[in-house]
C-alpha positions in Angstrom: -59.3 -28.6 44.7 -56.2 -30.6 43.7 -55.9 -34.0 45.5 -53.1 -34.0 48.0 -51.2 -36.8 49.7 -47.9 -37.1 51.5 -45.1 -39.5 50.9 -45.3 -40.5 54.6 -48.6 -42.2 53.8 -47.9 -45.8 52.7 -50.8 -45.5 50.2 -49.5 -42.3 48.6 -48.7 -43.9 45.3 -52.1 -45.6 44.8 -53.9 -42.3 45.9 -51.7 -40.3 43.5 -52.4 -42.6 40.6 -56.2 -42.5 41.3 -56.1 -38.7 41.3 -54.1 -38.6 38.1 -56.6 -40.8 36.4 -59.7 -38.9 37.7 -58.5 -35.3 37.9 -55.3 -35.4 35.8 -53.1 -34.1 38.6 -52.2 -34.5 42.2 -49.7 -33.1 44.8 -47.4 -35.3 46.8 -46.0 -33.4 49.8 -42.7 -33.9 51.6 -40.6 -35.3 48.8 -37.6 -33.0 49.0 -35.9 -32.2 52.3 -34.6 -28.7 53.3 -31.0 -29.4 52.5 -31.8 -30.7 49.0 -33.9 -27.6 48.4 -31.2 -25.2 49.5 -28.6 -26.9 47.3 -31.1 -26.7 44.4 -31.8 -23.0 44.8 -28.1 -22.2 44.7 -27.5 -24.4 41.7 -30.4 -22.8 39.8 -29.0 -19.3 40.1 -25.6 -20.6 39.1 -27.1 -22.3 36.1 -29.0 -19.2 35.2 -25.8 -17.2 35.0 -24.1 -19.9 32.9 -27.0 -20.0 30.5 -26.9 -16.3 30.1 -23.2 -16.4 29.3 -23.7 -19.2 26.7 -26.8 -17.9 25.0 -26.9 -14.1 25.7 -29.6 -12.0 27.2 -30.8 -10.8 23.7 -31.5 -14.3 22.4 -33.1 -15.4 25.6 -35.4 -12.3 25.5 -36.2 -13.0 21.9 -37.4 -16.5 22.8 -40.4 -15.0 24.6 -39.8 -16.9 27.9 -39.8 -15.7 31.5 -37.2 -17.2 33.7 -36.9 -20.5 31.9 -33.7 -22.5 32.5 -33.0 -25.2 29.9 -30.3 -27.8 30.0 -29.4 -27.0 33.6 -27.7 -30.4 34.1 -25.0 -29.5 31.6 -23.8 -26.7 33.9 -24.8 -28.2 37.3 -24.6 -32.0 37.8 -26.8 -31.6 40.9 -29.8 -31.7 38.6 -29.0 -35.2 37.6 -29.9 -36.2 41.1 -33.5 -35.6 40.4 -33.5 -38.7 38.2 -32.8 -40.8 41.3 -35.7 -39.6 43.5 -37.7 -42.7 44.4 -41.1 -40.9 44.3 -40.4 -39.6 40.8 -39.3 -43.0 39.6 -42.4 -44.6 41.1 -44.7 -42.3 39.2 -42.8 -42.6 35.9 -42.8 -46.4 36.1 -46.6 -46.5 36.9 -47.6 -44.2 34.1 -45.2 -44.2 31.1 -43.3 -47.4 31.9 -39.9 -48.3 33.2 -38.4 -47.7 29.7 -39.6 -44.0 29.6 -37.2 -41.3 28.8 -36.9 -37.7 29.9 -38.4 -35.4 27.3 -37.2 -32.3 29.2 -36.0 -30.9 32.5 -36.7 -27.1 32.8 -36.0 -24.8 35.7 -38.1 -21.8 36.4 -37.0 -18.7 38.2 -40.2 -16.7 37.9 -39.6 -13.1 38.7 -42.0 -10.8 40.5 -43.8 -8.2 38.4 -45.5 -5.0 39.7 -48.3 -2.9 38.3 -51.7 -3.6 36.9 -50.4 -5.2 33.7 -48.2 -7.7 35.5 -46.0 -10.1 33.5 -46.1 -10.0 29.7 -48.3 -12.6 28.1 -46.1 -15.5 26.9 -46.7 -19.2 26.2 -46.0 -20.4 29.8 -48.6 -18.1 31.4 -51.4 -18.9 28.9 -53.3 -22.1 29.2 -51.7 -24.9 27.3 -50.9 -28.6 27.5 -47.3 -29.9 27.4 -48.3 -32.9 25.2 -50.5 -31.4 22.6 -51.9 -34.7 21.1 -54.9 -36.8 22.1 -54.2 -40.5 21.6 -57.6 -41.9 22.5 -56.8 -42.0 26.2 -53.3 -43.5 25.9 -50.9 -41.8 28.3 -47.8 -41.0 26.4 -46.4 -38.3 28.7 -46.4 -37.3 32.4 -45.1 -34.2 34.1 -43.2 -34.3 37.5 -43.0 -30.7 38.8 -41.1 -29.8 41.9 -41.9 -26.8 44.1 -38.5 -25.5 45.1 -40.2 -22.6 46.9 -43.7 -22.7 48.4 -46.3 -22.4 45.7 -48.8 -19.6 46.6 -51.4 -17.7 44.7 -49.3 -14.5 45.1 -46.0 -15.9 43.9 -47.0 -17.5 40.6 -48.3 -20.9 41.6 -49.1 -23.0 38.6 -52.8 -23.0 37.8 -54.3 -26.3 36.5 -57.7 -27.2 35.1 -58.7 -30.4 36.9 -60.4 -33.0 34.6 -59.2 -31.3 31.4 -56.8 -34.1 30.5 -57.3 -36.7 27.8 -59.9 -34.6 26.0 -60.3 -34.9 22.2 -61.8 -31.4 22.1 -59.7 -28.7 23.9 -61.5 -26.6 26.5 -62.2 -23.0 25.6 -60.0 -20.2 27.2 -63.1 -19.1 29.1 -63.6 -22.5 30.6 -59.9 -22.7 31.7 -60.2 -19.3 33.3 -63.4 -20.2 35.1 -62.4 -23.7 36.3 -58.7 -23.4 37.0 -57.3 -23.7 40.5 -53.9 -22.9 41.9 -51.6 -25.8 42.7 -50.6 -24.3 46.1 -48.3 -26.5 48.1 -45.3 -26.4 50.4 -41.7 -26.3 49.2 -40.4 -29.8 48.5 -43.7 -31.0 47.1 -44.0 -32.9 43.9 -46.8 -32.0 41.5 -47.7 -34.8 39.1 -50.0 -34.2 36.1 -51.0 -35.9 32.9 -49.2 -33.9 30.2 -52.4 -33.4 28.3 -53.8 -31.4 31.3 -54.4 -27.7 30.6 -52.4 -25.4 32.9 -50.6 -22.1 33.1 -48.0 -20.3 35.2 -49.6 -17.8 37.6 -48.7 -14.2 38.2 -45.9 -13.5 40.7 -46.6 -10.3 42.6 -44.8 -11.4 45.8 -41.7 -9.2 45.4 -39.5 -12.3 45.3 -38.5 -15.0 42.7 -40.5 -18.3 42.7 -38.4 -21.3 41.9 -39.6 -24.6 40.4 -38.4 -27.5 38.2 -40.5 -29.3 35.7 -39.7 -32.7 34.2 -41.6 -34.3 31.4 -41.3 -38.0 30.8 -42.5 -39.8 27.7 -42.7 -43.2 26.1 -39.2 -44.0 24.7 -40.2 -43.7 21.1 -41.0 -40.0 21.4 -38.2 -37.6 20.4 -36.7 -35.6 23.3 -36.7 -31.8 23.3 -33.0 -31.9 23.8 -30.6 -34.7 23.0 -29.4 -35.1 26.6 -26.9 -37.9 25.8 -25.0 -35.6 23.4 -25.4 -32.6 25.6 -24.0 -34.1 28.7 -20.2 -34.8 29.2 -19.7 -38.4 28.2 -17.4 -39.2 31.1 -20.0 -37.9 33.5 -22.8 -39.7 31.7 -21.0 -43.1 31.9 -20.5 -42.6 35.6 -24.3 -42.3 36.3 -26.5 -45.1 37.5 -28.0 -47.2 34.6 -31.5 -45.9 35.4 -30.4 -42.3 35.0 -28.7 -43.2 31.7 -32.0 -44.8 30.6 -34.0 -41.7 31.5 -31.6 -39.5 29.6 -32.0 -41.6 26.5 -28.8 -43.5 26.6 -30.5 -46.8 25.5 -32.7 -45.3 22.8 -29.9 -43.7 20.7 -30.1 -44.0 16.9 -27.2 -45.6 15.0 -25.2 -43.4 12.7 -23.3 -46.1 10.7 -23.4 -49.7 9.7 -20.5 -50.4 12.1 -22.8 -49.3 15.0 -25.7 -51.2 13.6 -23.9 -54.5 13.3 -22.3 -54.5 16.7 -23.0 -57.3 19.2 -26.1 -56.8 21.2 -24.3 -55.8 24.4 -22.5 -52.9 22.5 -25.6 -51.5 20.6 -26.8 -48.0 21.2 -30.3 -49.2 22.0 -31.9 -51.9 24.0 -34.6 -54.3 23.0 -38.1 -53.8 24.4 -38.0 -50.0 24.4 -41.4 -48.6 24.0 
């Protein structure tokens, strides 16, 4: 079973960190309230439509993904609010440091599939790890996954393989299938896992979509999946709290000219001590 704690418990953080070290994952219940969840659901469907307009259904289908929403925060500023959630920040700080950056923020609107064959086999529903490098036990990346809907075995709850994190030799597919357990939890829960943990999306046969949002945070010297600083409207970016700017990569930018390189320290595109 996956260790579970609740944010109402004053010791939730220490319990979560202990579980993360031992099992590679944990669930923290009660992080998002009902109003925030409802706002998120509506925003996710709006973002999905905007992404379809921008990219086109044909290109999205060709990507071999099922219900993945990338760069939602460009279309819906609501998703920037996730970077201000205290429980998320607490786990990021305690694992990949206060100077960490967001490697990705992906939404999932996992549709329901009927029939014996179920959903087509794609990367997300085969066992994988989000950080595919073993660095001798060094934690370089952590995932913060939010259940926007209840996670159940019938609606595609993520399956994880407890204890499979930080392993130099990957587990076999047979081992993953045998030892995986569903990360079942209530809507509003936060699933935290070491990004080297083996996991996979489950099969949704519930008849309804299952919504979730995955964040991956890394040490600041690791390149992001998307350059969020360039992707987000500059005026909107500058209005964000400094910590949100940090997580988006605002203080780990690379200079593009000598003029930028030789600016006074307060005007540089990066800060000292990032790493």
